[in-house]
C-alpha positions as a LaTeX table, in Angstrom:
\begin{tabular}{lrrr}
\hline
Residue & $x$ (\AA) & $y$ (\AA) & $z$ (\AA) \\
\hline
Met1 & 16.76 & 25.76 & $-46.76$ \\
Asp2 & 13.96 & 28.44 & $-45.74$ \\
Pro3 & 15.19 & 31.19 & $-43.90$ \\
Ala4 & 12.90 & 30.47 & $-41.35$ \\
Asp5 & 14.48 & 27.24 & $-40.61$ \\
Phe6 & 17.96 & 28.22 & $-40.21$ \\
Tyr7 & 17.77 & 28.32 & $-36.47$ \\
Ser8 & 17.39 & 24.32 & $-35.12$ \\
Gly9 & 19.29 & 21.41 & $-33.89$ \\
Ile10 & 23.21 & 22.95 & $-33.50$ \\
Val11 & 22.66 & 26.45 & $-34.45$ \\
Val12 & 20.23 & 26.62 & $-31.22$ \\
Asp13 & 22.18 & 24.43 & $-29.58$ \\
Ala14 & 25.24 & 27.26 & $-30.24$ \\
Tyr15 & 23.45 & 30.28 & $-30.22$ \\
Ala16 & 23.58 & 32.04 & $-26.38$ \\
Arg17 & 26.89 & 31.31 & $-26.83$ \\
Leu18 & 27.77 & 32.66 & $-29.92$ \\
Lys19 & 25.59 & 35.83 & $-30.93$ \\
Ser20 & 26.95 & 38.49 & $-31.63$ \\
Ser21 & 25.22 & 40.62 & $-29.39$ \\
Thr22 & 23.36 & 40.54 & $-26.18$ \\
Phe23 & 19.73 & 42.65 & $-26.47$ \\
Gln24 & 19.37 & 44.64 & $-22.85$ \\
Ala25 & 15.99 & 45.17 & $-21.37$ \\
Gly26 & 16.09 & 48.64 & $-20.72$ \\
Pro27 & 14.98 & 50.24 & $-24.21$ \\
Tyr28 & 11.99 & 47.35 & $-25.09$ \\
Leu29 & 10.71 & 47.89 & $-20.79$ \\
Lys30 & 10.57 & 51.83 & $-21.66$ \\
Phe31 & 9.12 & 51.07 & $-24.74$ \\
Val32 & 6.38 & 49.03 & $-23.33$ \\
Arg33 & 5.43 & 50.92 & $-20.07$ \\
Thr34 & 5.42 & 53.69 & $-22.65$ \\
His35 & 2.69 & 52.34 & $-24.86$ \\
Gly36 & 1.19 & 49.80 & $-22.54$ \\
Gly37 & 0.17 & 45.85 & $-22.66$ \\
Pro38 & $-0.05$ & 43.66 & $-23.62$ \\
Ala39 & 3.04 & 43.41 & $-25.87$ \\
Leu40 & 4.49 & 41.11 & $-28.34$ \\
Glu41 & 7.90 & 40.62 & $-28.78$ \\
Val42 & 8.40 & 39.37 & $-32.49$ \\
Gly43 & 11.69 & 37.09 & $-33.23$ \\
Cys44 & 11.95 & 36.36 & $-29.43$ \\
Gly45 & 14.87 & 33.84 & $-30.07$ \\
Asp46 & 15.78 & 32.34 & $-26.57$ \\
Gly47 & 13.77 & 34.48 & $-24.63$ \\
Glu48 & 16.21 & 37.72 & $-24.45$ \\
Pro49 & 15.32 & 40.53 & $-23.46$ \\
Leu50 & 11.29 & 38.56 & $-23.39$ \\
Leu51 & 11.85 & 37.08 & $-20.22$ \\
Asp52 & 13.59 & 40.02 & $-18.69$ \\
Leu53 & 10.13 & 41.96 & $-19.52$ \\
Cys54 & 8.01 & 39.57 & $-18.10$ \\
Ala55 & 10.54 & 39.36 & $-14.84$ \\
Ala56 & 9.66 & 43.13 & $-14.44$ \\
Gly57 & 6.20 & 42.02 & $-13.87$ \\
Leu58 & 4.98 & 43.36 & $-17.58$ \\
Glu59 & 2.81 & 41.04 & $-19.80$ \\
Val60 & 4.95 & 40.22 & $-22.89$ \\
Asp61 & 4.59 & 37.05 & $-25.59$ \\
Gly62 & 7.00 & 36.04 & $-27.88$ \\
Val63 & 7.00 & 34.97 & $-31.47$ \\
Asp64 & 9.26 & 33.27 & $-33.47$ \\
Ser65 & 9.88 & 30.96 & $-37.01$ \\
Ser66 & 11.95 & 28.99 & $-35.25$ \\
Ala67 & 10.21 & 25.66 & $-33.44$ \\
Asp68 & 13.42 & 25.05 & $-31.53$ \\
Met69 & 14.09 & 28.40 & $-30.74$ \\
Val70 & 10.08 & 28.41 & $-29.16$ \\
Glu71 & 11.13 & 25.23 & $-27.62$ \\
Arg72 & 14.27 & 26.69 & $-25.65$ \\
Cys73 & 12.97 & 30.36 & $-24.68$ \\
Arg74 & 9.95 & 27.69 & $-23.07$ \\
Ala75 & 12.56 & 26.09 & $-21.18$ \\
Asn76 & 14.70 & 28.78 & $-20.45$ \\
Ala77 & 10.95 & 30.54 & $-18.93$ \\
Ala78 & 10.14 & 27.65 & $-17.00$ \\
Lys79 & 13.72 & 27.57 & $-15.47$ \\
Arg80 & 13.10 & 31.24 & $-14.53$ \\
Gly81 & 9.78 & 30.60 & $-13.36$ \\
Val82 & 8.39 & 33.11 & $-15.74$ \\
Ala83 & 5.46 & 33.01 & $-17.13$ \\
Thr84 & 4.67 & 33.68 & $-20.56$ \\
Asp85 & 3.16 & 32.29 & $-24.21$ \\
Val86 & 5.50 & 32.05 & $-26.72$ \\
Phe87 & 3.87 & 31.14 & $-30.12$ \\
His88 & 5.83 & 29.12 & $-33.29$ \\
Gln89 & 4.75 & 31.17 & $-36.34$ \\
Arg90 & 5.86 & 32.92 & $-39.28$ \\
Val91 & 5.91 & 37.10 & $-38.99$ \\
Asp92 & 4.69 & 36.76 & $-42.29$ \\
Ala93 & 1.62 & 34.79 & $-41.51$ \\
Leu94 & 0.84 & 36.00 & $-38.04$ \\
Glu95 & $-2.87$ & 34.20 & $-36.42$ \\
Leu96 & $-2.56$ & 35.32 & $-33.08$ \\
Asn97 & $-5.88$ & 35.10 & $-31.04$ \\
Arg98 & $-4.73$ & 38.19 & $-29.04$ \\
Arg99 & $-4.16$ & 42.17 & $-29.69$ \\
Tyr100 & $-1.21$ & 43.85 & $-28.35$ \\
Ser101 & $-0.83$ & 47.68 & $-26.90$ \\
Ser102 & 2.76 & 47.42 & $-27.90$ \\
Ile103 & 4.78 & 45.12 & $-30.83$ \\
Tyr104 & 8.11 & 45.43 & $-31.14$ \\
Phe105 & 11.80 & 43.35 & $-32.99$ \\
Glu106 & 14.43 & 42.78 & $-31.30$ \\
Arg107 & 17.26 & 45.02 & $-32.90$ \\
Ser108 & 20.97 & 44.83 & $-32.36$ \\
Asp109 & 21.38 & 48.69 & $-32.55$ \\
Val110 & 19.43 & 49.82 & $-29.91$ \\
Gln111 & 21.06 & 50.93 & $-27.03$ \\
Pro112 & 19.64 & 52.30 & $-23.73$ \\
Ala113 & 18.36 & 55.40 & $-23.02$ \\
Gly114 & 21.01 & 58.32 & $-23.11$ \\
Arg115 & 23.84 & 55.87 & $-24.74$ \\
Arg116 & 23.61 & 56.54 & $-28.34$ \\
\hline
\end{tabular}
């Protein structure tokens, strides 16, 4: 199986309940506010922390290699009433029609400022 295809079907259904870490919006909010938007979250999954940044008024798009995760992220955005573009593409072959001032990957070891 291609690693980009791992997050599909039942894995996507269980992802939110079984993931080993959560992604707090704080560090990413600070990063995008410091470096400017629009921003791109690479590996956006089901929308954490992407949707929190959008809800805070930042212009952030997402990209993920899993078509099922992209659909889940779009559904989560719709439920929250958040506007964002989410693209289904592999990181190693990005072809987006927009330039970004800030680009970030989610990292499970990122902690809110002052908590290292």
